[in-house]
N, C-alpha and C positions, 0 to 999 in steps of 0.2 A: 758339160754343158761346153759347146764351142761358142766363144767371142766372134761375131763379126764384125765389118766395118760400122753396122749401123748401130749393134748395143756398146761399142766404143763411144761414136758420136754422140750417141745419149747421155755418157757418163760423164763426157769432158764436161759440163756447164760445174756438176758436182764436184769434179774433182777438181776445177778451176779455184771454186770457194773454199773448200776444202785447205787448199794450199796457200790461200790469201792471209799473208801475215802483215797486210798494210800496218805501220806503227799508228797507236793513236796522235793524236796530234795535241799538243800543248791547250792546256784550259785551265780555267778556276771552276771549281764544285763548290758552290756555295750550299752551305747544310740548309738554309730553311729552302732551298728550292729544290730538295730532293725529296722522292716519293718515300712516305713511313709505311712499312709493311708491319703490321700488327699481329703477332702472335702468343695467345692468351694475354698476360699482363708486361708483354717484353716487345719492343721495337726496335725496327732496325731499319737503316738505310744504305742502299747501294753507292756506293759513289764513282767507279769506275769498273770497267773491264776491257781489257785490251791487249795490243802487242808492243812491246819495247821495239827500237829501231834492229836492234839482232835478233828480232823474231822471239822472245821471251814473253812468254805470258802472264801478266798479274793483275790483279784485281783488287779492289778494297771496299770494307762495307763498315759500318759501325752500328752496334748492338747495345740498346738501353736495356740490362736485366735488372729484374724486379728480386729485393731481398730474398734467400732461401731460393732461388732459382737457378739451373743450368740451362743454357741455349740448348743443349741436345744431349741425348746419352754421349760417353767417350766413346773415342772412333778411332781408327788411323787412316792414312790416306798416303798418295805417292808426294804429293806436294806437299812444299813446307809453308809454314805459317807464321808471321810476326806481327802479334799482338801487343796493342799501347794501350796501357790504363788510364783513361783521362779522370775519373774520378770512381768510387767504392773501393769496396775489398773484392778480392777475388781467391777463392782455393782452387790452385792451380796442380792439376795432376799429371805429369809426364813420364810416360815409361815407369810408372808404379811410386814415384818420387814424387810428394805432396810438398809443395809451398806455398807461401802466403805472398801475394802481391797488392799494393796500394797505388794511390794515385802517382802518376807520372813514370810507374814501373814498365818494362817490356818484356816481353816472354816470346821467347823461339821455340818454334817445333820441327825439327828434322823430319826428313822423309819417314813414313813407316812406322813412328812411333806411336804407341797408342796414349790420348790424351785426352781431357777435357778441363773444365771451369765449371764453377759454379758461385754465385754471389752469397759469401758467409756476412758480410756486414748488414747493417740495419737501414742502409740506405741504399738506392739504386746504384746498380756500378753501369757506366757508360766506357766504353773502349771499341778502340779500332782495330781491325783484320786486316791484312796483307796476304791475301795468296801468292804464293810466289812459284809459277809453274804449274799451276790447275788445268785442266784439260777445259776449255771455254765452252758453255751449257748452251 
């Protein structure tokens, strides 16, 4: 297929939008103001998703996980993740290595590694996940 000027003109708005990496403005995200999403016994809240001043995409969400539950099956992806555990106990598996994490712990998952976690405690586990470099949805 040969592209004409008309085809290119039609593509320009989409290309401009795809290239727009306007940095997120500074803001305060109040927990109680965020929309709660429910997935079975678990809940989550999205805090933000956007670009830094250097064009790097970041997003953050919180999950509240019921005892014995995992948020999803173990998986891997290109972006990195930083998890900060507020309450509860998680069993964390990264690249086949299993560890336990308690309140106040931080977990870093490098790009491409198979990872997952589940709540092994008797109370709910609440944690924040910051995705570093994820393709925006």
